[in-house]
Wavefront OBJ file of the C-alpha trace (Angstrom):
o trace
v -39.558 45.928 23.978
v -40.766 45.205 27.286
v -39.016 41.545 28.802
v -41.823 39.570 29.134
v -42.122 39.842 24.208
v -38.161 38.764 24.824
v -38.864 36.245 26.481
v -41.543 34.977 24.708
v -39.645 34.884 21.369
v -36.160 33.377 22.950
v -37.951 29.749 22.464
v -39.009 30.128 19.244
v -35.918 31.655 18.050
v -34.091 29.315 19.373
v -35.768 26.434 17.575
v -35.059 27.864 14.485
v -31.484 28.545 15.480
v -30.880 24.864 16.071
v -33.113 24.447 12.973
v -30.269 26.449 11.209
v -27.116 24.981 12.667
v -28.538 21.090 12.058
v -28.997 21.737 8.359
v -25.715 24.057 8.575
v -23.664 20.921 9.941
v -25.208 19.130 7.539
v -23.948 20.651 4.627
v -20.527 20.941 5.664
v -20.532 16.693 6.803
v -21.627 16.964 2.618
v -19.241 19.271 1.792
v -15.892 18.050 3.702
v -17.001 14.207 2.225
v -17.783 15.671 -1.703
v -13.923 17.672 -0.777
v -11.828 14.810 0.703
v -12.865 12.533 -2.692
v -10.511 13.132 -5.523
v -12.383 14.590 -8.714
v -11.045 11.451 -10.475
v -12.180 8.915 -7.839
v -15.006 7.347 -10.016
v -12.631 5.871 -12.490
v -10.636 3.389 -10.527
v -6.479 4.299 -10.527
v -4.218 2.008 -12.812
v -1.833 2.407 -11.012
v -2.821 1.835 -7.602
v -0.996 -0.885 -5.771
v -1.992 -3.387 -2.719
v 0.976 -4.646 -0.204
v -0.261 -8.737 0.394
v 2.305 -11.331 1.713
v 1.880 -14.895 2.205
v 0.927 -15.678 5.208
v 3.360 -16.965 7.590
v 1.040 -20.538 8.308
v -1.028 -20.936 5.218
v -1.525 -21.805 1.549
v 1.540 -20.631 -0.212
v 0.727 -18.826 -3.900
v 2.168 -20.942 -6.143
v 2.901 -18.323 -8.925
v 4.879 -16.095 -6.822
v 6.959 -19.479 -5.262
v 7.453 -20.251 -9.059
v 9.215 -16.848 -9.569
v 11.635 -17.776 -7.130
v 14.909 -18.837 -8.348
v 16.820 -22.840 -8.310
v 20.070 -20.703 -7.261
v 17.628 -19.041 -3.851
v 16.102 -22.539 -3.923
v 19.563 -24.380 -3.985
v 21.092 -21.725 -1.621
v 17.990 -22.663 0.861
v 18.308 -26.295 1.373
v 22.038 -26.185 2.037
v 21.252 -22.820 4.835
v 21.552 -24.263 8.225
v 21.729 -21.265 10.239
v 19.972 -18.497 10.414
v 23.101 -16.309 9.072
v 23.548 -18.696 5.924
v 19.245 -17.850 5.191
v 19.618 -14.365 5.674
v 22.651 -14.594 2.948
v 20.065 -16.557 0.342
v 17.723 -14.002 1.334
v 19.949 -11.058 0.066
v 20.966 -12.594 -2.516
v 17.406 -13.624 -3.649
v 16.707 -10.263 -3.444
v 19.947 -9.052 -5.285
v 18.281 -11.060 -8.992
v 14.392 -10.186 -7.971
v 15.705 -6.383 -7.787
v 17.163 -6.340 -11.654
v 14.199 -8.701 -12.424
v 11.770 -5.791 -11.825
v 14.538 -3.242 -13.267
v 14.221 -5.159 -16.698
v 10.676 -5.353 -16.181
v 10.124 -1.357 -15.498
v 11.593 -0.578 -18.371
v 9.836 -3.218 -21.073
v 6.401 -1.129 -19.112
v 7.439 2.561 -18.635
v 7.118 1.777 -23.056
v 3.689 0.793 -22.799
v 2.202 3.503 -22.049
v 1.528 8.162 -23.495
v 3.847 10.581 -21.256
v 1.618 11.474 -19.458
v 0.951 8.081 -17.551
v 4.299 7.659 -18.105
v 4.394 9.810 -15.455
v 1.521 8.470 -13.271
v 3.458 4.944 -13.427
v 6.530 6.865 -11.722
v 5.207 8.173 -9.043
v 3.547 5.130 -8.714
v 6.677 3.077 -8.550
v 8.296 6.162 -6.709
v 5.462 5.867 -4.016
v 5.843 1.785 -3.639
v 9.648 1.484 -3.284
v 9.063 3.680 -0.426
v 6.376 2.008 0.899
v 8.348 -1.671 0.612
v 10.609 -1.193 3.021
v 8.573 -0.007 6.068
v 6.100 -2.306 5.324
v 8.871 -5.357 5.479
v 9.976 -4.154 8.460
v 6.496 -3.932 10.365
v 6.661 -7.744 9.188
v 9.414 -8.529 10.702
v 8.452 -6.571 14.145
v 6.011 -8.968 14.494
v 8.380 -11.103 15.298
v 9.889 -9.129 18.468
v 12.933 -8.890 17.251
v 13.594 -12.470 17.541
v 16.528 -14.173 15.457
v 13.708 -14.761 12.682
v 12.922 -11.403 12.267
v 16.009 -10.322 9.864
v 15.287 -13.412 7.470
v 11.128 -12.039 7.723
v 12.072 -8.937 6.336
v 14.432 -10.245 3.527
v 11.851 -12.543 2.783
v 8.927 -9.819 2.717
v 11.515 -7.082 0.537
v 12.287 -10.330 -2.016
v 8.400 -11.172 -2.115
v 7.456 -8.073 -2.260
v 9.743 -7.375 -5.514
v 8.567 -10.221 -7.154
v 4.926 -9.446 -6.693
v 5.741 -6.431 -7.676
v 6.956 -7.486 -11.167
v 4.200 -9.600 -11.823
v 1.812 -6.645 -11.589
v 3.496 -4.593 -13.679
v 4.209 -7.225 -16.704
v 0.837 -7.197 -15.862
v -0.539 -3.657 -16.956
v -1.163 -1.755 -19.989
l 1 2 3 4 5 6 7 8 9 10 11 12 13 14 15 16 17 18 19 20 21 22 23 24 25 26 27 28 29 30 31 32 33 34 35 36 37 38 39 40 41 42 43 44 45 46 47 48 49 50 51 52 53 54 55 56 57 58 59 60 61 62 63 64 65 66 67 68 69 70 71 72 73 74 75 76 77 78 79 80 81 82 83 84 85 86 87 88 89 90 91 92 93 94 95 96 97 98 99 100 101 102 103 104 105 106 107 108 109 110 111 112 113 114 115 116 117 118 119 120 121 122 123 124 125 126 127 128 129 130 131 132 133 134 135 136 137 138 139 140 141 142 143 144 145 146 147 148 149 150 151 152 153 154 155 156 157 158 159 160 161 162 163 164 165 166 167 168 169 170
C-alpha cells in the first residue's frame, strides 16, 4: 500500500474507532450500573434502617420522648452539673438497653429462620453503627463539656428508636 492511501483511510478509521469506543463506554457504564445494584434491589429491604436524631433546636418527637423513663426525668430535674447529667443518661441507657433486648427477643420469634438470620445481620449492623454515629454527633460540639452528654443522649435516643422500630416489624 502506498502512504497516501493509508493517510486517506486513517480519518475514516479514526471516526469508526471513536464510535466504537463511545459505544463500548456506554455499555460499560450500563453494565457497571446493573452489576452494582443487588438483584433484590427492586424489593425494599424490610430490615433496612435509617438513623435519625432529634434536632438540637426543633420539635421533639413526642413518641420518642414518651419512652424515656420516669427515673430519667426525675434524675434530669435534679441534675445541676454536667457530671450528674452524664449519670442520668448512663442509667437511662442501661434501662433502654434492657427494653431493647426484651423487644428483640419478642420480635425475633415473629420471623422464619431465614428472615431471623437477615434480622440478626441487620441488628449487628445497627449495633456496630450506633456508637460511631453518636460519636459523630458529639464531635459537632468540638469536644466541649456538652459533648459527652450529646453522645450519651444520642445512644439513649437511638436505642429507644430501634426498640420502637423493631416493635413495628411484621
